[in-house]
Structure formats: C-alpha cells, structure tokens
N, C-alpha and C positions, 0 to 999 in steps of 0.2 A: 923539244915539242913533240907531245903524242899525237899521231896520225889518227885521222878519224875520230876524234875526241868526241864529236856531237853523236856520232853512231854509237860509240862505246856507252855514252851516258844513257843514250835511250833503248839500250839493249836490256829486255825485261828478263833474259835468261841468266844475267849475271846476279847470283844470289845475294852479293853482298851490296847491291843496290836496291834490292826490293825491301818494302816494309813488312815486317813479320805480323802473322795475323794472331791477334790475341785469343787465348783458348777460351776466356771467360768475359764476353762482353755484355752479359746481361746486366741491367740495371733493376735492381730490387726495391720493393717497397719497403719501407721501415717503419716499424710499430715499437712504441714503449709499450711493454706488456706488464711491467711491475714498477712500482715507486715505493721507497723506503726512507726512513729517516732515523736519526739517533740525536736527541737533545739530552745533554749530560744534566743529571742531579734534578732538582726541584725547580720549578720556576720562581725567578727572584722578583719580588714586587719592588716598585719604585722606593717605598722607605727602607729597604734593606740593601741598596746596592753598594752604598759606601761600607756596609759591613763586609762585602767581599772585595770591593775594589780599594778599599782604604781612603783614609784622610789626608789630604796635602797639608803638609805643615800643622798637622793635627786639627785642623778646621773643616767644618762642614763646606762643601761648595757654595758659593754664592749664586752661581748661575744654574745650577742643577734644576732647581723648580722651574725656571722660566724655560729651558731647553725641553724639558718633558712635557711643559704644557704644549708647546709648539710641535713636537714629534709625535705624541699622544700615545707612546709605548706604555703600556701597563706592566708587562712581564717580560722577562728574558731569560736566557740560561747561560751559565757560567761553568767552565770545566775548573773550578776552583772551590776550596774550602774558604771559610771565614778566616783563615790564618794566611791566607794568600797563597796556599800550596796547591800545585796542580792536581787534579784528579783523573784528568786525562789528557794525553798529548794529542794533538792534531790528528795524526796518524791513527791513533786509537778510535777517535770519534768517527774517522772513516770506516774503519774496519767493522765496527759494530753496525754503521747504516748499511753497509754492504752484506754483510751476514744476514741482515734481516730481508734481503732479497730472496734468499733461498727458500723454496716451497715445493710441493709435490709436482710442480710443473717444471722447476728449473733447479738443477745442480750446480753450485758454484764451480764443481771440478771441471763444467762443461764450458766456463766462460773461455772467449777466445781473445778479448781485448779488454784492457782495464784503463780509462783514460779519466783524469781528475784535474781539479784545478782549485786554487786556494791562494789568497794574497798573504796568508800568515803561516807558511809551512813551518814545521819545527826547527830547520836547519838551512843553510844554504845549500850544502852538498851532503849527502846524495838527495836526488830530486824527490819531491814530496810523495809522489806515485810509487816509486820505488820502496820507499819506508812503508807505504800502507800495504803493499804487496808482502812485504816482509812481515808486518804485523798480521797479516791473515795466515799466512804460514803455509806449509806443504799438507798440513791435514785438511785445508780448507780449500786451497786453490792448487793448480798445476801452473808450472812456468808459462808464461803468456806475453804477448805484446803488451807495452805500457805506453802513455804519453801523459806528460806533467804540463800542464798549462799555465802560464803565468800571467800575471796582472792582477786586478782585484775583482770587482764584481761580475766581469764578463769571462773570468777564468772558467767558471762552472760551465758556461755556454760554449766556450771554445772546446771544452773537452766534449760537450754533448755533440757538437757539430763533427768532430773527428770520429767520434763513434758512429754517428750517422752515415756519415760518407764511408766508413768502413763496411758496415753492413750493406749499403746501397751499392757499392761497386762489387760486392761479392768477395772482398778481402777475408771478412768474417762472417759467418752465420748469425753471430751474436755479439753484444758488447755491453759492458758497464760503464757508465759514466757518473761522476758525482762532483758536488760542490762542497766545500768545507771551510770553516774558519775556527781557529782559536785566537781570539782576540783580547780575551781578558787579561791575559799576562801583560800584554801591551798597554791597557789602560789601567793598570794597577797604580796606586799613588807614589811607589818607590820610583816610577820613571818620570814623574812630573813634579818639578820643584815649585813652579809658579801656576796661579789658576790662570784660567782665560783673562786675556787682556781685554778691556773696552766692556767688561761685562754690564756697567751701568747703562750702556746704550742698548742693551737688547731689547727693552720694552719698545723703543723707536724703531730699531732696525734688528730684528730676531735673527737675521742670517749672520749678522756678525758674530754671534756666539758659536758658529761653526770653526772658527780659525783654530781653537785647541780643544777647549773644555766641552764642546758639543759632542766629541766623538767618545767621550768617557760615558755618556748617557745614552748613546745608540746602539753602538756594537755589542755583539754577544756571540756566543759559541754554538757549534751544532755542524751536523753533516747530513746529507740526504742524497740518495742515489737513485738512478734509473737503469732498468734492464732495457735494450733495445735488441729486437729480433726481426727476422726477416718474414716471420710469419704472426699472424695476431693470435691472441689468446682462443683456444677453442671454446672455453666457456667465459663468460664474464667480457668486460670491455677492454679494448686496447686503445692507445692514441696514435693514429697514424701521422708521421711528420710529414707535412705537405713541403716544407722549405724551411731554411734558417739564413737569414740575411746579417751580415755584419758590415760595419763601418767605422774605421777609426779616423779620428780628426788630427792625430798627432802631428801631421805635416803643417798645420797652421794655428794649433793652440800650444800654450805652455804647458807644463806640468802643473796640476792641480793639487793631487793628494799624493803623499810620498813618506817614505820611511827610509832609514839607513842612508840619509843623505841631507844635504842642505840646500834650499833654494835661495839664489844671490840675487841682488837687486836687479840685474839684468835678465833675469827669468831664466837663466842656465841652472843646471844642478851640478854641485860639487859632491862627489860619492864619498861614503865614509872612509873609504881606503886612503883617501888624500890627506885625512886628518891624522895627528898623533893620538894615542890612546887617551890621553887627558882631555884634549879638546872633545872627542867622542863621548865622554862622560859629561863635561861640562855643558855642552850644547844639547845633550838629550838626543843625538842623532838617530837612535833607533826608535824613538818614539814615533807615532803616526800622526801627520799634520796635514793640514788642507788650506788651500789659498781660497777662501770664501769669496773673493771678489770675481775670480774667474768662474768658481762654481754657480753663482748667481746669474752671472751674466750669459753662460754658455750652455749649462747641462740641458735645460728643457728646451732652448731655441734649437739645438742641433737634433734633438729627440723628434720634435715635430716635422722639421724639414725632412730628415730621413725617412719617417714613416710615410710622408707623402711620396717620396720617391719609390719606396717599397709598394705601395698601394698602385700606383700607376705601372710599374714593372711587373707586378704579379696579377694585375687585373683583379683586385678584390676591394670591396667597400665595407664599411663598418656594420651594414645591414648583414653582412655574411658572418659576423662574429656574435658567438653566444656569450663568451666569458672572456674578458680582458684582464691579464695577469700582469700589471706592472710591478716591477720591482721598486719600491719607494724606500729612500733612506730615512724619509720624514714624512708625516703626514701634512707638515707645513707645504710640501709641494704639490699637493693633490689639486688645489685650487689653480694654481699656476700652470699645471700641466693641463687641466681642462680649458684653460682661456688659449693656450699656446695652440692646442690640438684644433680648437674652434677657429683660431685665426687661420689654419691651414686647412680649413674646411672639413675637418675630422671631428665629428660629434659622436662621443661614445657615451651613452646614457650611464648614469651611475649605477644602476640595477644590474650592468653587465660586468662592474668591476668586481674582482675578487682578490683581497689581499689578506694577510695575517701578519702584517708589521706588529699591532699593538699587543699581540699575544706572544710572539717568539723573537721580537726585536728585529734589528737588521744584522742579517748573518751573511752578508756579503755575497761570496760565490755561490753560498748554499741557498740564498733566498728564494730564487725562482724555482728550484728543486722542491723545497718547502711548501711552496704555494701549489704546485703541480701534484705533490703527494698528498696533501689535505683535500683538495678537489676530487683527485682520483679515487681515494679511499673512502670517502664520505657517502658515496652513491648518489651523488647529486647529478651526475652526468648521464645523458641519453645518448643513443645512437644519432649520429649526424651532428651533433653539437661541434662547434668550432671555439678552439681557444686562442687567442692571440697574446704571445708573450712578449713583454718588453723588458729589457734589462739595460740600463744606462751604467756607464762606468767613468768616474770622474778623474781617475788617476792620470791620463792625459787625453781624456775624452774618448769615447767609442761607445757606439750602441749597438745592441743585438736585438733583433725581432725573430718571432718563429711562429708558424701557424699549424695548429694540430687538429685533426678531425677524430671524434670519437667513434670508433668502428666495433 
C-alpha cells in the first residue's frame, strides 16, 4: 500500500496529476461566406425522363404520371446522356461545385478542411471526399484535412456541422463543406426488372407509390458547396451559423430507405456480402428501395416533435424566422408537414417557406445546400434575416435543424 496516498493525490505540484491548459480555448463565430453549385447538363423536363432513365421491359411506366402529379417536380438534372452513359462521376460533380467557390476573396489553395456527404458515392472505398480531393488535384488545392459523412439526405448536414465545429473551435480558420448525389445510374431501367407494385392503388393511397417506382421519378444529380470562415465578408452578406442540431431515431425505428442490402420480414437488414453473386443480381440488391409504410408513419411526426424540443432548448420561435428552408422529397408532404407543425404549436406561414424542389428535383444530401445557394445568390436577403433549415433523412430516420442569421 502506498503511504500518504490522499496527500499524494492532492499534491498540485505533481505535474502528471495536473490538467494541461489548452493554448487555444477561443470559441469563434462561424460564417458561411460563399455558396456554389454544379448541376450537370441541361434541365430534364418530365416528358423526357425515360429518354435518360430508360424503359423497363421496353414499356413506359404506368405510375410515373401519378407520382409526378404528387411530387410536382417539373425539371431535374442527370449526369447521364440519352444512351445511359455517365457524363460526370459524383466526385466530378463535387469538384466543379467546389471550384466555383474560388473568387478574389478566397483561393482554394488556402482551404484548411474539406468535408462532404453523399448517399451515392462512386465506390465503397476510397472514401467519397478523398476521391473529390483527388479530382481537384494539386494544381487546385493543397493537402488538407478531410471528412466523409455517410447516410443519405443528412450526410451534407453532417459535413456542414463538422466544418462548423472545426472553425468554431479554432482547429481551422476556414472549411469547405458540400453535399452531392449521383442517383441517375441507380435509377436507370437496367437496374429495375419490374415496375412498382400496387400502382393501381396510387389514386387512393399515393404514398404506396413510394415503394419502388417513386424513386425513379424523384431523385436527381448535382452538388453544392459552402465556404465557412471565422470572419464575415468585408463586402456583401454572410450567413452566421447560430447553431446546428441533430437527432437520430435509429434506436427506436427500423430501416426505411436502403441499398446494397435486403430488408427481411422481421425488419432486420441482410447485407449484400451475405448473398452470393447470382442472388445479388436476381434480387437487384444494389437498387435503392424504401419502406413506405414506415416513411408515412414516422418521417413527419418525428420532425415536428424534434423541432418543438429544439425551439424550447434554443429559446426561439417562428416569429424569429424570416425564411424556412425545408428539404422536401415531394410536395406531397407539404400539407402534412404544415398540419404536424401546427399540432406542435408551430405555425410557419407559407410566405416564409423557400424551396426549389420543383426546379432541381430531390438531390438528397445536396438539396439543403442548393436552397441556401439560390437564396444567398439572388440578393433577396437583408441583414438581420434569419433562416431556419430543416433536413429529414428517412434511411433510418434522423433530423437536422440549423439557424442562420444574415450579417
């Protein structure tokens, strides 16, 4: 037994028992000082979608018209030509968006962190952001810290929060975050042997169309990026990040949207690697699927409950919000979101809503960046305006909210 142990532990002169003082404990304000995007090729109208995505069994989709009526998307973008050949990889989409951040105020060679997220990277390994960094190359950027966020729609928000925390903590003076998707090759007819099941019931229950075929007429390609710095722009507006809040509900809810696996009757997931090569092809395991029963039951409900919690925690109300930027997978959900928020005593007038779903489609992890970019670069904002971002993710249910102030 060590004698005088209590005295030893209380001895502040013992250096190995002292807590070292951090050299940099300053908490910085963080500003989005630039936003950019890259949408490939020309916008594709509804009547030309199958020219790019192909016909299943040589026949037009019977559910396409109904699904488009409900999602109200008019145009979207594909990194494909009409022969089904890729015109850009996901990494190339990101690189183009990031290059568009460079200006007289910021050189990409000065970038200290690159963080991004996508549900549709070009490969399993290497990571998505490492491939984007490689695509940018040594002539555009220097070697830097990177972070690849996984998941689906919230992958871009996870990257944004990592970049935000890095600048706020003083780990870096600046950071670039982005969201991107290359969904079109997943949606091509060659990956679908059968049309959506139960399409005849769509008129009575339009949400049933989300099971399979719905995703073909919703998802699209593109990338958008944000530059975060510890100082606002000297001229023009910046967006001060007040906070970013996340909540995942995977502990209580089953998988809803999935790829490279199969969902079993008990709700568990069987990964592609546990199937033989023939089964992978016959079951189309790499196709993107969605459990629409879970989607309709939970996606809106969880969002309203979480926003109520965030409002109480952060002590703000809808009167403080000038623009509400909700990531909508379909306009079908708008009325349901309004109803659910109202039930949680959250009434956000329609004139405060800002979306661009009908023009650019559902671009998953890039969607919230595309909304921010359009609003930021169209000179609609004025100093003091507050933007509330809402991003739901159905993969296994998560939500992100963020509040930005125009300065």
